[in-house]
C-alpha positions as CSV (number, residue, x, y, z in Angstrom):
1,M,-33.5,0.1,-16.3
2,I,-31.3,1.6,-19.3
3,K,-33.8,2.0,-22.6
4,I,-31.3,3.5,-25.5
5,F,-34.0,3.9,-28.4
6,A,-32.3,4.3,-32.4
7,H,-33.1,7.9,-33.7
8,R,-34.9,7.1,-36.5
9,G,-32.7,4.1,-37.1
10,F,-29.0,3.6,-37.3
11,V,-28.1,5.8,-39.7
12,S,-25.1,5.9,-41.5
13,N,-24.8,6.3,-45.5
14,K,-25.6,3.3,-46.2
15,S,-28.9,3.1,-43.6
16,P,-30.7,6.3,-44.5
17,E,-33.9,7.7,-41.8
18,N,-36.6,5.4,-41.2
19,S,-35.4,2.5,-43.8
20,I,-35.3,-1.1,-43.1
21,A,-31.7,-1.1,-43.5
22,A,-31.5,1.3,-40.5
23,L,-33.6,-0.8,-38.8
24,D,-31.2,-3.9,-39.2
25,E,-28.0,-1.7,-38.2
26,A,-30.4,-0.8,-34.9
27,Y,-31.3,-4.1,-34.0
28,N,-27.2,-5.3,-34.7
29,N,-25.8,-2.5,-32.9
30,K,-27.7,-4.0,-30.0
31,F,-30.2,-0.7,-29.5
32,D,-33.2,-1.2,-27.4
33,G,-35.6,-0.1,-29.3
34,V,-36.0,2.2,-32.5
35,E,-38.0,5.6,-32.7
36,F,-39.3,6.3,-36.3
37,D,-41.6,8.7,-37.7
38,L,-45.2,7.3,-39.6
39,W,-47.2,8.9,-41.3
40,F,-51.2,7.4,-42.1
41,L,-51.8,7.7,-46.2
42,E,-54.7,5.7,-48.2
43,N,-55.2,3.8,-45.2
44,K,-51.8,2.4,-44.3
45,I,-48.8,3.7,-41.6
46,I,-46.1,4.4,-43.8
47,I,-42.5,5.3,-42.1
48,V,-41.5,8.6,-43.1
49,H,-40.5,11.4,-41.8
50,D,-42.2,14.8,-43.8
51,K,-45.2,14.1,-46.4
52,P,-44.2,11.9,-49.2
53,N,-45.4,12.2,-52.7
54,K,-48.2,10.4,-53.9
55,K,-45.8,8.6,-56.1
56,D,-43.7,7.0,-53.3
57,I,-45.8,5.6,-50.5
58,L,-45.5,2.3,-52.7
59,K,-42.1,2.5,-52.7
60,L,-41.9,3.3,-48.7
61,P,-41.3,0.8,-45.9
62,T,-44.7,0.6,-43.7
63,L,-45.4,-0.2,-40.1
64,D,-45.6,-3.8,-40.7
65,N,-42.3,-3.9,-42.5
66,F,-40.9,-2.5,-39.3
67,F,-42.0,-5.1,-36.7
68,K,-39.3,-7.3,-39.1
69,Y,-37.8,-8.0,-35.8
70,K,-41.3,-8.2,-33.3
71,N,-40.9,-8.4,-29.4
72,Q,-36.9,-8.1,-29.7
73,L,-37.5,-4.5,-29.7
74,D,-39.5,-1.9,-28.6
75,Y,-40.9,0.7,-30.7
76,W,-41.4,4.2,-29.8
77,L,-44.4,5.7,-31.9
78,D,-44.4,8.5,-33.2
79,F,-47.0,9.8,-35.6
80,K,-46.6,13.0,-37.4
81,N,-50.5,13.8,-39.0
82,M,-52.6,12.6,-36.5
83,N,-56.0,14.6,-37.0
84,Q,-59.5,15.2,-35.6
85,Q,-60.4,13.5,-39.1
86,N,-58.0,10.4,-39.2
87,Y,-57.0,9.6,-35.4
88,I,-59.6,6.8,-34.9
89,A,-58.7,5.1,-38.5
90,I,-54.4,5.2,-37.4
91,I,-55.3,3.7,-33.3
92,L,-57.7,0.9,-35.2
93,K,-54.7,0.1,-37.7
94,L,-52.5,0.5,-35.5
95,K,-54.5,-2.5,-33.1
96,E,-54.9,-4.3,-36.3
97,E,-51.0,-4.3,-37.1
98,I,-49.8,-5.4,-33.7
99,N,-52.1,-8.2,-33.6
100,K,-51.0,-9.8,-36.8
101,N,-47.6,-9.4,-35.9
102,N,-48.2,-10.8,-32.5
103,I,-46.5,-7.6,-30.8
104,D,-46.2,-7.3,-27.1
105,L,-48.6,-4.3,-26.2
106,D,-45.8,-3.8,-23.5
107,K,-43.2,-3.5,-26.3
108,I,-45.0,-0.2,-27.8
109,Y,-44.8,3.0,-26.7
110,F,-47.2,5.4,-28.5
111,A,-45.8,8.8,-28.5
112,P,-48.2,10.7,-31.3
113,Y,-46.3,14.2,-32.2
114,I,-49.3,16.8,-30.6
115,N,-49.1,19.8,-28.8
116,D,-52.6,20.9,-28.3
117,Y,-53.6,18.9,-24.9
118,N,-57.2,19.1,-25.6
119,F,-57.1,16.7,-28.6
120,A,-53.9,15.1,-26.9
121,Q,-56.6,13.6,-24.3
122,Q,-59.3,12.7,-27.2
123,V,-56.7,10.4,-28.8
124,F,-55.0,9.0,-25.5
125,D,-58.5,8.4,-24.3
126,K,-59.6,6.3,-27.8
127,A,-56.3,4.6,-27.5
128,R,-57.2,3.4,-24.0
129,N,-60.3,2.5,-25.3
130,V,-58.5,0.3,-28.2
131,F,-55.9,-1.4,-26.2
132,G,-56.8,-0.8,-23.0
133,K,-55.3,0.9,-19.6
134,N,-51.6,-0.7,-19.9
135,I,-51.1,1.3,-23.6
136,K,-47.9,3.5,-22.8
137,I,-48.9,6.7,-23.5
138,V,-46.2,9.2,-24.1
139,A,-47.2,12.8,-23.7
140,L,-45.0,15.2,-25.8
141,L,-42.9,18.5,-24.4
142,D,-40.9,20.2,-26.9
143,N,-41.1,23.8,-26.0
144,V,-40.7,25.7,-22.2
145,A,-43.8,27.9,-22.7
146,Q,-45.8,25.1,-22.4
147,Y,-44.6,23.1,-19.6
148,K,-46.8,24.2,-17.2
149,D,-49.9,22.8,-19.3
150,V,-47.8,19.7,-20.1
151,K,-47.4,19.0,-16.8
152,Q,-51.3,19.4,-15.7
153,F,-52.5,17.2,-18.4
154,I,-50.2,14.3,-17.1
155,K,-51.4,14.6,-13.7
156,N,-55.2,15.0,-15.3
157,N,-54.9,12.5,-17.3
158,K,-52.5,9.9,-15.7
159,I,-49.8,10.2,-17.9
160,Y,-46.6,8.1,-17.0
161,Y,-44.5,8.4,-19.9
162,I,-43.4,12.1,-21.8
163,S,-41.0,12.4,-24.2
164,I,-39.0,15.8,-24.0
165,D,-35.9,17.5,-25.8
166,H,-32.9,16.9,-24.2
167,Q,-32.3,20.7,-24.0
168,L,-34.9,21.7,-22.0
169,I,-33.8,18.2,-19.5
170,N,-32.8,19.5,-15.6
171,Q,-32.6,18.7,-12.6
172,K,-35.3,20.9,-11.5
173,L,-38.1,19.5,-14.0
174,V,-36.4,15.7,-13.6
175,N,-37.9,16.6,-9.5
176,E,-40.9,18.2,-10.6
177,L,-41.9,15.3,-12.7
178,E,-40.8,12.8,-9.7
179,G,-42.7,9.5,-10.5
180,I,-43.0,10.0,-14.8
181,E,-40.9,8.3,-17.0
182,I,-38.9,11.0,-19.1
183,L,-38.2,10.2,-23.1
184,S,-35.0,12.2,-23.7
185,W,-34.7,12.7,-27.4
186,T,-32.2,13.3,-29.6
187,I,-28.6,12.2,-27.9
188,I,-26.2,13.1,-29.8
189,D,-22.7,13.1,-27.8
190,N,-22.1,10.8,-24.5
191,K,-21.1,13.5,-22.1
192,K,-25.1,14.5,-22.4
193,Y,-26.4,11.1,-22.2
194,D,-23.7,10.7,-19.2
195,D,-25.0,14.1,-17.7
196,L,-28.7,12.9,-18.1
197,R,-28.0,9.5,-16.3
198,K,-27.0,11.5,-13.7
199,I,-30.1,12.9,-12.8
200,G,-32.3,9.8,-13.2
201,I,-33.1,9.9,-16.8
202,N,-33.2,6.2,-18.1
203,Y,-34.9,6.5,-22.1
204,F,-32.7,8.2,-24.5
205,C,-33.3,8.5,-28.4
206,S,-29.7,8.5,-29.8
207,D,-28.4,9.3,-32.5
208,I,-25.3,7.5,-31.9
209,L,-24.1,4.9,-30.2
210,L,-24.0,5.1,-26.8
211,Q,-21.6,3.7,-24.5
212,N,-22.8,2.6,-20.9
């Protein structure tokens, strides 16, 4: 099954990235889900790409706001500031928001932006402890140098989803990651989308409306 996520919502001049307007546009344009950037600040999960000024925090949407469409969308959660000091609090807060909004766990793709795989293991172990074994954990690969490390990491930790910069994806990599669902980002043209579909990619984060 093909799933297409709107990158930071469906962005236009009237719907800035990571805004409720972009979320609405993603829903109205029948995307399967939304990918968006999250920061954990002042015990809130805030939707924004770069760390905001303290005065702007109250103006920004929260994860609670972004669960507006409940289980009608899937959610690719790209946490930006997860670290040793806050990761447990983030996971507990995430569970609180999911429960509060009655979101099915099957709708959640837990995809923190972590390149340190030792730390990632701690985070994913805690997520499974809190949510159970069915949480969809997504490892990250954004540069070629880490390919061997991430391949061993997903094998050791029984991870079945990995997000990869679309420019790194080729048939050889797909073959080597057989059995792993690859979440490709970020698609900006239909030709790349078609090429990736032909080699077996089913999950896409896109800036544009893609034609099936």
